C-alpha positions as CSV (number, residue, x, y, z in Angstrom):
1,X,216.2,40.4,214.8
2,X,215.6,44.4,213.1
3,X,212.7,44.7,210.9
4,X,214.9,45.0,208.1
5,X,216.7,41.9,208.6
6,X,213.4,39.9,208.7
7,X,212.2,41.3,205.6
8,X,215.3,40.1,203.7
9,X,214.9,36.7,205.5
10,X,210.8,36.3,204.4
11,X,211.4,37.5,201.1
12,X,213.5,34.4,199.9
13,X,210.9,32.4,201.4
14,X,208.6,33.2,198.6
15,X,211.0,32.0,196.4
16,X,211.7,28.9,197.9
17,X,208.2,28.0,198.1
18,X,208.2,29.3,194.5
19,X,210.8,26.9,193.2
20,X,209.4,24.3,195.2
21,X,205.9,24.3,193.9
22,X,207.0,24.7,189.9
23,X,209.5,21.7,190.6
24,X,206.6,18.9,190.6
25,X,209.3,16.7,193.1
26,X,211.2,15.4,190.3
27,X,213.8,12.9,190.5
28,X,216.1,15.8,190.5
29,X,215.3,17.2,194.0
30,X,218.6,17.6,195.5
31,X,219.9,19.6,192.6
32,X,216.9,22.0,193.1
33,X,217.4,22.0,197.0
34,X,220.9,22.8,195.9
35,X,220.3,25.8,193.8
36,X,217.6,27.1,196.1
37,X,220.2,27.4,199.4
38,X,223.0,29.1,196.6
39,X,220.3,31.6,195.8
40,X,219.0,32.0,199.8
41,X,222.8,32.2,200.6
42,X,223.5,34.8,197.7
43,X,220.6,37.2,198.3
44,X,220.8,37.2,202.2
45,X,224.7,38.0,201.8
46,X,224.1,40.8,198.9
47,X,221.3,42.8,201.0
48,X,223.8,42.5,204.1
49,X,226.8,43.8,202.6
50,X,226.1,45.8,199.6
51,X,227.6,49.2,199.5
52,X,224.3,51.0,199.2
53,X,220.5,50.2,200.9
54,X,218.8,47.6,198.7
55,X,215.2,47.0,198.3
56,X,214.7,43.2,198.8
57,X,211.5,43.1,197.3
58,X,212.3,44.7,194.3
59,X,215.4,42.7,193.8
60,X,213.4,39.4,194.6
61,X,210.7,40.7,191.8
62,X,213.3,41.3,189.2
63,X,214.8,37.9,189.9
64,X,211.7,36.2,189.7
65,X,210.4,37.8,186.3
66,X,214.0,37.3,184.8
67,X,214.2,33.6,185.7
68,X,210.4,33.2,184.4
69,X,211.7,35.7,181.1
70,X,213.5,32.3,179.9
71,X,210.0,30.2,179.7
72,X,207.4,31.5,177.7
73,X,205.2,35.0,177.9
74,X,202.4,33.3,179.4
75,X,204.1,32.1,183.0
76,X,204.0,34.9,185.2
77,X,204.6,35.8,188.9
78,X,201.6,37.8,190.2
79,X,201.8,40.0,193.3
80,X,198.5,40.4,195.5
81,X,197.6,43.5,193.4
82,X,197.8,41.2,190.4
83,X,195.9,38.6,191.4
84,X,193.3,40.7,192.4
85,X,193.1,42.1,188.9
86,X,193.4,38.6,187.2
87,X,190.1,37.6,189.2
88,X,188.5,40.8,187.9
89,X,189.5,40.0,184.2
90,X,188.0,36.9,184.8
91,X,185.0,37.7,186.6
92,X,184.0,40.7,183.8
93,X,183.0,43.3,186.4
94,X,185.2,45.9,188.5
95,X,184.9,48.9,190.2
96,X,187.1,52.2,187.9
97,X,186.5,54.5,185.3
98,X,185.6,52.4,182.4
99,X,187.9,53.0,179.6
100,X,190.5,51.0,178.2
101,X,194.2,52.5,179.0
102,X,197.6,52.1,177.8
103,X,200.5,52.7,180.3
104,X,203.9,54.5,179.5
105,X,206.8,55.6,181.3
106,X,205.5,59.3,181.9
107,X,202.1,59.6,181.0
108,X,198.7,57.0,180.5
109,X,197.1,56.9,177.1
110,X,193.3,56.6,177.1
111,X,192.6,54.4,174.1
112,X,189.0,53.5,174.4
113,X,186.5,55.2,176.8
114,X,183.2,52.6,177.2
115,X,180.1,54.5,176.3
116,X,177.6,55.7,179.4
117,X,180.8,54.8,182.0
118,X,182.4,57.4,184.2
119,X,185.3,58.5,181.7
120,X,183.0,58.7,178.8
121,X,180.6,61.1,181.2
122,X,183.8,62.9,182.7
123,X,184.4,64.0,178.9
124,X,187.7,62.0,178.2
125,X,188.5,61.0,174.7
126,X,190.6,58.5,173.1
127,X,193.7,59.8,172.7
128,X,193.7,62.2,175.6
129,X,197.5,61.4,177.8
130,X,196.6,61.5,181.1
131,X,199.7,63.3,183.2
132,X,198.5,63.6,186.5
133,X,196.0,61.3,189.1
134,X,194.9,63.6,191.8
135,X,198.4,65.0,193.3
136,X,200.5,62.3,191.6
137,X,202.5,63.0,188.4
138,X,202.0,59.9,186.5
139,X,205.8,60.5,185.6
140,X,206.8,60.3,189.1
141,X,204.9,57.1,189.9
142,X,207.3,54.1,189.6
143,X,204.5,51.3,189.2
144,X,201.7,51.0,186.7
145,X,199.7,54.4,187.5
146,X,196.7,52.6,185.8
147,X,196.0,51.4,189.4
148,X,195.5,54.9,190.4
149,X,192.4,55.0,188.4
150,X,190.7,52.1,190.3
151,X,188.4,52.5,193.4
152,X,185.9,52.2,195.3
153,X,182.4,52.7,193.8
154,X,180.8,56.6,194.1
155,X,184.8,57.6,195.1
156,X,186.0,60.6,193.1
157,X,189.5,61.5,191.5
158,X,190.8,64.7,189.9
159,X,192.4,63.8,186.3
160,X,194.8,66.1,184.5
161,X,195.6,65.5,180.8
162,X,196.7,66.5,177.5
163,X,194.5,66.9,174.3
164,X,195.8,68.2,171.1
165,X,198.3,70.0,173.2
166,X,196.1,71.6,175.7
167,X,196.2,70.6,179.4
168,X,192.8,70.0,180.8
169,X,191.2,68.8,184.0
170,X,188.1,67.0,184.8
171,X,186.8,64.7,188.0
172,X,185.9,61.2,187.5
173,X,183.5,59.4,189.8
174,X,184.1,55.7,189.8
175,X,181.4,53.2,189.4
176,X,181.0,49.5,188.7
177,X,182.2,48.7,185.2
178,X,180.5,45.4,183.5
179,X,182.5,43.9,181.2
180,X,180.6,42.1,178.8
181,X,181.9,39.0,177.0
182,X,179.0,39.3,174.2
183,X,179.2,43.2,173.8
184,X,176.7,42.9,170.3
185,X,174.5,40.5,168.3
186,X,172.3,41.7,166.0
187,X,170.6,40.4,162.8
188,X,172.2,40.9,159.7
189,X,169.3,40.0,157.3
190,X,166.1,38.5,158.0
191,X,167.8,35.2,158.7
192,X,171.5,35.5,159.4
193,X,172.3,36.5,163.2
194,X,175.5,37.9,164.1
195,X,177.1,37.7,167.7
196,X,180.5,39.0,168.7
197,X,182.2,37.2,171.3
198,X,185.2,39.4,172.6
199,X,186.7,37.2,175.5
200,X,186.2,34.4,177.4
201,X,185.4,35.5,181.2
202,X,182.7,34.0,183.1
203,X,179.9,35.2,181.3
204,X,180.9,34.1,177.8
205,X,179.0,31.0,177.4
206,X,175.8,32.4,179.4
207,X,175.8,35.3,177.4
208,X,176.4,33.6,174.2
209,X,173.2,31.2,174.8
210,X,171.1,34.3,175.3
211,X,172.3,36.2,172.3
212,X,171.9,33.0,170.3
213,X,168.5,32.2,171.6
214,X,167.4,35.7,171.0
215,X,168.5,36.0,167.7
216,X,166.7,32.3,166.7
217,X,163.8,34.1,168.4
218,X,164.2,36.9,165.9
219,X,164.0,34.6,163.1
220,X,167.6,33.6,162.4
221,X,168.4,30.3,160.9
222,X,172.2,31.0,160.1
223,X,174.7,32.3,162.7
224,X,178.3,34.2,162.4
225,X,180.1,33.9,165.7
226,X,182.5,36.7,165.6
227,X,186.1,35.9,167.6
228,X,188.3,38.3,165.6
229,X,190.3,40.0,168.2
230,X,189.3,37.7,171.1
231,X,192.4,37.1,173.3
232,X,191.1,34.2,175.3
233,X,190.5,33.5,178.3
234,X,188.9,30.8,180.6
235,X,189.2,27.2,179.2
236,X,186.0,25.7,180.8
237,X,184.0,28.5,179.0
238,X,185.3,28.1,175.9
239,X,184.3,24.2,175.8
240,X,180.5,25.6,177.3
241,X,180.7,28.2,174.4
242,X,181.6,24.9,171.9
243,X,178.6,23.0,173.5
244,X,176.0,25.3,172.6
245,X,176.5,23.9,169.1
246,X,177.7,20.5,169.4
247,X,175.9,17.3,171.2
248,X,176.9,16.6,175.0
249,X,179.5,14.2,175.4
250,X,181.7,15.4,172.7
251,X,185.9,15.7,173.0
252,X,186.8,19.2,172.7
253,X,189.9,19.6,174.3
254,X,192.8,17.1,175.6
255,X,195.5,18.4,177.6
256,X,199.1,17.0,177.7
257,X,201.7,17.7,180.3
258,X,204.8,15.9,182.0
259,X,202.5,16.2,185.3
260,X,199.8,13.3,185.1
261,X,197.3,15.2,186.8
262,X,197.3,17.9,184.3
263,X,196.4,15.3,181.4
264,X,192.9,15.5,180.8
265,X,190.1,15.2,178.3
266,X,187.3,18.1,178.4
267,X,184.1,16.8,177.2
268,X,181.0,19.0,176.7
269,X,178.7,18.0,179.6
270,X,175.3,20.3,178.8
271,X,172.3,20.1,176.4
272,X,173.4,22.2,173.3
273,X,171.3,24.8,171.6
274,X,171.3,24.3,168.3
275,X,173.5,21.2,166.5
276,X,172.1,21.7,163.0
277,X,171.9,25.9,162.4
278,X,174.5,27.0,159.9
279,X,177.2,28.4,161.3
280,X,180.4,30.3,160.3
281,X,183.2,31.8,162.8
282,X,185.4,34.6,162.0
283,X,188.9,34.9,163.5
284,X,192.0,36.7,162.8
285,X,195.8,37.0,163.9
286,X,194.4,38.3,167.4
287,X,192.0,35.6,168.2
288,X,194.1,33.1,170.5
289,X,193.8,30.4,172.9
290,X,190.1,29.9,174.1
291,X,189.1,31.6,170.8
292,X,191.2,28.9,169.0
293,X,190.1,26.2,171.1
294,X,186.6,27.0,170.0
295,X,187.3,27.7,166.5
296,X,189.6,24.8,166.0
297,X,186.9,22.2,167.5
298,X,184.2,23.4,165.7
299,X,186.6,22.9,162.4
300,X,187.5,19.9,163.7
301,X,184.1,18.4,163.9
302,X,183.1,19.9,160.8
303,X,180.4,22.1,162.6
304,X,181.3,25.4,161.2
305,X,183.2,26.8,158.2
306,X,186.2,29.1,159.8
307,X,186.7,32.2,157.8
308,X,189.3,35.3,158.1
309,X,193.0,35.0,158.9
310,X,195.1,32.5,160.5
311,X,195.0,32.8,164.5
312,X,197.6,33.8,166.7
313,X,198.5,29.9,167.7
314,X,198.6,30.0,171.5
315,X,198.1,25.7,172.4
316,X,199.5,26.2,175.8
317,X,197.4,25.8,179.0
318,X,197.8,28.1,182.2
319,X,196.8,27.6,185.9
320,X,197.2,29.7,188.8
321,X,199.2,28.3,191.8
322,X,199.1,29.8,195.4
323,X,201.9,30.8,197.0
324,X,202.5,32.3,200.2
325,X,201.8,35.9,201.0
326,X,198.5,36.3,198.8
327,X,200.9,35.7,195.6
328,X,200.5,33.3,193.1
329,X,202.4,31.6,190.1
330,X,200.5,31.6,186.9
331,X,202.4,28.7,185.0
332,X,202.2,26.9,181.7
333,X,200.7,23.5,182.8
334,X,200.4,21.9,179.1
335,X,199.6,22.0,175.8
336,X,196.1,21.2,174.4
337,X,195.2,19.5,171.7
338,X,191.9,19.9,169.4
339,X,189.6,16.8,168.7
340,X,191.6,16.1,165.7
341,X,194.8,15.7,167.6
342,X,196.5,18.6,166.5
343,X,198.5,21.3,168.8
344,X,198.1,24.9,167.5
345,X,201.0,26.6,169.2
346,X,202.6,28.5,166.8
347,X,206.2,29.9,168.5
348,X,208.8,27.3,170.2
349,X,209.7,29.1,173.2
350,X,212.1,26.4,174.4
351,X,214.2,26.7,171.3
352,X,215.2,30.3,170.3
353,X,217.4,31.8,167.4
354,X,220.6,33.3,168.6
355,X,218.7,36.8,169.2
356,X,216.8,35.0,172.1
357,X,213.5,35.1,170.0
358,X,211.2,32.1,170.0
359,X,211.3,30.0,166.9
360,X,208.2,30.0,164.7
361,X,206.9,26.7,163.5
362,X,207.6,25.7,160.2
363,X,206.8,21.8,160.2
364,X,203.9,21.5,159.7
365,X,201.7,18.1,160.5
366,X,198.5,17.4,158.8
367,X,195.5,15.6,160.6
368,X,191.7,15.5,159.2
369,X,188.8,16.6,160.5
370,X,185.5,14.1,161.3
371,X,184.6,14.2,157.6
372,X,188.3,13.7,156.3
373,X,189.1,16.9,155.7
374,X,192.6,17.9,155.8
375,X,194.0,20.5,158.8
376,X,197.4,21.2,160.0
377,X,198.5,22.0,163.4
378,X,201.5,24.2,164.5
379,X,200.4,27.5,163.0
380,X,197.1,28.7,164.5
381,X,193.7,27.7,163.3
382,X,194.0,28.3,159.2
383,X,190.4,29.2,158.1
384,X,188.7,27.3,155.6
385,X,188.2,30.2,153.7
386,X,190.7,33.5,153.9
387,X,189.3,37.1,153.9
388,X,192.0,39.4,152.4
389,X,191.3,42.5,154.4
390,X,191.3,40.4,157.6
391,X,195.0,39.2,157.3
392,X,198.0,40.7,159.0
393,X,201.3,41.8,157.7
394,X,204.4,43.0,158.9
395,X,203.5,46.7,157.8
396,X,200.1,46.8,159.3
397,X,201.3,45.5,162.6
398,X,204.2,47.9,163.0
399,X,201.7,50.7,162.2
400,X,199.4,49.5,164.9
401,X,201.9,48.8,167.4
402,X,203.7,52.1,166.8
403,X,200.1,53.9,167.5
404,X,200.5,55.6,163.9
405,X,197.0,54.6,162.8
406,X,195.6,55.1,166.6
407,X,197.2,59.0,165.8
408,X,195.9,59.7,162.6
409,X,192.7,58.6,163.7
410,X,192.9,61.0,166.7
411,X,194.1,63.8,164.2
412,X,191.0,63.1,162.0
413,X,188.7,63.1,165.0
414,X,189.1,66.7,165.8
415,X,189.7,67.9,162.0
416,X,186.6,66.2,160.6
417,X,182.9,66.6,161.9
418,X,180.5,63.3,161.7
419,X,177.3,63.2,163.0
420,X,176.0,60.3,161.2
421,X,177.2,56.9,160.9
422,X,175.9,56.4,157.4
423,X,177.4,59.7,156.4
424,X,181.0,58.1,156.9
425,X,183.3,57.7,154.0
426,X,187.1,57.1,153.8
427,X,188.1,58.3,150.5
428,X,191.3,58.2,148.1
429,X,192.4,61.8,149.8
430,X,192.0,60.3,153.1
431,X,194.3,57.4,152.6
432,X,196.6,59.9,150.6
433,X,196.6,62.0,154.1
434,X,197.4,59.0,156.0
435,X,200.3,58.4,153.9
436,X,201.2,61.9,154.2
437,X,201.0,61.6,158.0
438,X,203.3,58.6,158.0
439,X,205.9,60.3,155.9
440,X,205.9,63.1,158.6
441,X,205.9,60.7,161.3
442,X,209.0,59.4,163.1
443,X,207.7,56.0,162.4
444,X,209.9,53.7,161.1
445,X,210.2,49.7,161.1
446,X,213.0,47.3,160.2
447,X,212.0,44.2,157.8
448,X,213.7,40.7,158.4
449,X,215.7,41.6,155.0
450,X,216.9,45.0,156.5
451,X,218.1,42.9,159.4
452,X,220.1,40.4,157.6
453,X,221.6,42.9,155.3
454,X,222.7,45.0,158.2
455,X,224.3,41.8,160.0
456,X,226.0,41.1,157.1
457,X,227.5,44.8,156.6
458,X,228.4,45.0,160.2
459,X,230.1,42.1,160.9
460,X,233.7,42.7,160.9
461,X,234.6,39.0,160.7
462,X,232.9,38.4,157.3
463,X,235.7,38.8,154.8
464,X,233.8,37.4,151.7
465,X,232.3,40.8,150.4
466,X,234.8,43.4,148.7
467,X,233.8,46.9,148.5
468,X,231.7,47.1,145.2
469,X,229.5,44.4,147.1
470,X,229.3,46.5,150.3
471,X,228.2,49.5,148.2
472,X,225.5,47.2,146.4
473,X,224.1,46.0,149.9
474,X,223.7,49.6,151.1
475,X,221.9,50.8,147.8
476,X,219.6,48.0,148.7
477,X,218.9,49.0,152.0
478,X,218.3,52.7,150.8
479,X,215.7,51.2,148.2
480,X,214.1,49.3,150.7
481,X,213.6,52.1,153.0
482,X,212.2,53.9,149.8
483,X,209.8,51.4,149.0
484,X,207.9,51.5,152.7
485,X,206.0,54.1,151.9
486,X,204.9,52.2,148.3
487,X,204.3,49.3,150.6
488,X,201.5,51.4,151.8
489,X,199.5,51.1,148.6
490,X,200.1,47.2,148.4
491,X,198.6,46.8,151.9
492,X,196.0,49.6,151.1
493,X,192.7,47.1,152.1
494,X,194.3,45.8,155.4
495,X,195.7,49.1,156.7
496,X,192.2,50.9,155.4
497,X,190.4,48.3,157.5
498,X,192.0,49.2,160.2
499,X,191.8,53.1,159.6
500,X,188.1,52.7,159.5
501,X,187.4,51.0,162.4
502,X,189.7,53.0,164.8
503,X,188.2,56.4,163.3
504,X,184.6,55.0,163.5
505,X,184.9,54.2,167.4
506,X,186.1,57.7,168.2
507,X,182.7,59.0,166.9
508,X,179.9,56.2,167.5
509,X,182.1,53.9,170.3
510,X,182.4,50.5,169.8
511,X,178.5,49.5,169.3
512,X,178.5,52.1,166.4
513,X,181.7,50.2,165.0
514,X,179.9,46.6,165.2
515,X,176.7,48.6,163.3
516,X,179.0,49.8,160.6
517,X,180.5,46.6,160.2
518,X,177.1,44.6,159.8
519,X,176.9,46.6,156.2
520,X,180.7,47.0,155.6
521,X,182.8,44.4,156.5
522,X,184.5,42.4,154.3
523,X,184.2,39.5,156.5
524,X,180.8,39.7,157.7
525,X,179.7,40.1,153.8
526,X,181.5,37.0,152.9
527,X,180.3,35.0,155.7
528,X,176.7,36.0,155.2
529,X,177.1,35.6,151.7
530,X,178.6,31.8,152.2
531,X,175.5,31.1,154.4
532,X,173.0,32.0,151.9
533,X,174.7,29.2,149.3
534,X,173.6,26.2,150.9
535,X,175.3,23.7,148.7
536,X,179.0,25.7,149.1
537,X,178.4,25.8,152.6
538,X,177.8,22.1,152.8
539,X,180.3,21.1,150.1
540,X,182.8,23.2,152.1
541,X,182.7,20.7,154.8
542,X,182.5,17.6,153.3
C-alpha cells in the first residue's frame, strides 16, 4: 500500500475515534456506527477519485470544524499544536516574544508588547504590522503565522514590520514569558486594597492569595477584586479563588450533564484567608466563565457586592478528551450552576434564528441569595450596582472589534509626547478629533433596526409596501446612517473610557494603566466610596 493510501486510511481513523468518544455510547449506537461507515466510505472514494490531488488532512480538518460549528463555539478539535498552546495557556508560561498579537490574512498586528520582554526590548510597539518573519512572508503562510514567533529560549528571529507607513526590521531573541494571573495589586487608600485578576490559569488562586495577604499586611481592611476583561480559565482555580473569602466546605458550583460522571458538586476545600473583610467584585461584559463563577457565587452567598456591568454569560463547562495521534477534543460536557441554582448561560446555541445565530436568553427566572435577595439566571451576572462607563453598547463594541479605537490610539501616540502619566488628559477637542477620525475612516456597522428595514425592502415576495412606504423606509435608513456619528456623543462616557485605556497603555504599558485607574476609573472610585460607607455596603447585602 502506498504512503498516500496509508495516509488516507489513517485520517478517517481519527474521525472514528472522535465520533465514538463524543457519543457517550448512547442507545442509538447503531445510527452512529452507520454514519461513521458512510463517512469513511465517502472520504475514501473522494480522495481516490477526485479529479485533482487532495490533501486528506486538510479535508478532515475542514469536515471536523464544520461539524463542530453546528454546536457551540467552545467545542473544538485541537491538533497537536493546539494541544500544546492549550497547555501553555493554562500553565501561565511559554517561550516566545512576549507580546499580544492578532493574526490577519496578510499580516500580524502587535496589539500589546509586555514591558521588559523580548518584543519590547527589540523596540516593537502596539500598532506595528509584522509582514515578514525570518525569510517567510506572513501573507504567504497558510496557517496562523503567530506560531512562527514561538520557539526555544535564546533563539533569535528577524522581524520585518511596518510602522506608520515605514518598513523597519529588528531582531528578537526569544525568552521565557511568565503570564501572571494577577498582574497588579496596590493600595487604593490607607484602608482599601485593589487586586486585578486577569485570567484563571494555574497561578490564579496562589497569586490572588499572595496579593491579598500582602495588602492586608499593608493595612487593607477592605478589598476590591477586579475581574473586568477576565475571560475565565480553569474551574478549579475559580473555586480556589472564591475559597479565599468563604469557609471550607461551601458549595460553589454544581455541574449538570447527560453523562452521570460529569454531574458533580464542587465545594471549597481549603482554609480561607478572610471570610469577613468587606469585598467588592468588579465585572463587565468581557468577564466570562470562571470570572462568573467567582462573582456569581460570591453574590449568591452574599459575601461580596458585585459592581460594573452585566457579565458575558458563559455557563458552559468544557473538558479536553484525548483522541489519537496527540489530538484532543475540547468538548462542552455540562452546564454549571451557582449556589442559588442559577445557570448564567446567555446564548442558546441549540435554538438558532433563521440566520443561524444563537438566540439570546430573554426569559429570566428568579432565584434568591442566601439572605433572600433576588437574582436571575440566563444573562450573565447582573451587578448589584451598575457603573455607567463600564456598560457595553453596540456602537462601542463595533468601534473596538473594527480596531477604530486601537488605530486612533496608535495615531495619537505618534502625534503626542507624554512623559508622565499625571500629565495625561483627554480633552473635548481630543474627542472631537476622534469623531473626525471615525468619519474619515471606512468604519461602518449595521444596527438591528437597519437589518430589519433592509430585509423588508429587499424581500421581493412582500407586496404589503407601496412605493411611498418604501421611500419612507429608505429615508429612515438614511437618517439612521446620519445619526451614527451623533451616537458617539450619546455613548461618549463609555467610548472615552476605552480610548483613555488604549492610549495610556501605549505610553506606560499595562501597569501604568492600572496606576491611572486607581485615581481615575469610575468603577474603582465607586467601589472605594461604597466600601467607606459600611451602612450602605451592609444594606445591599441584606
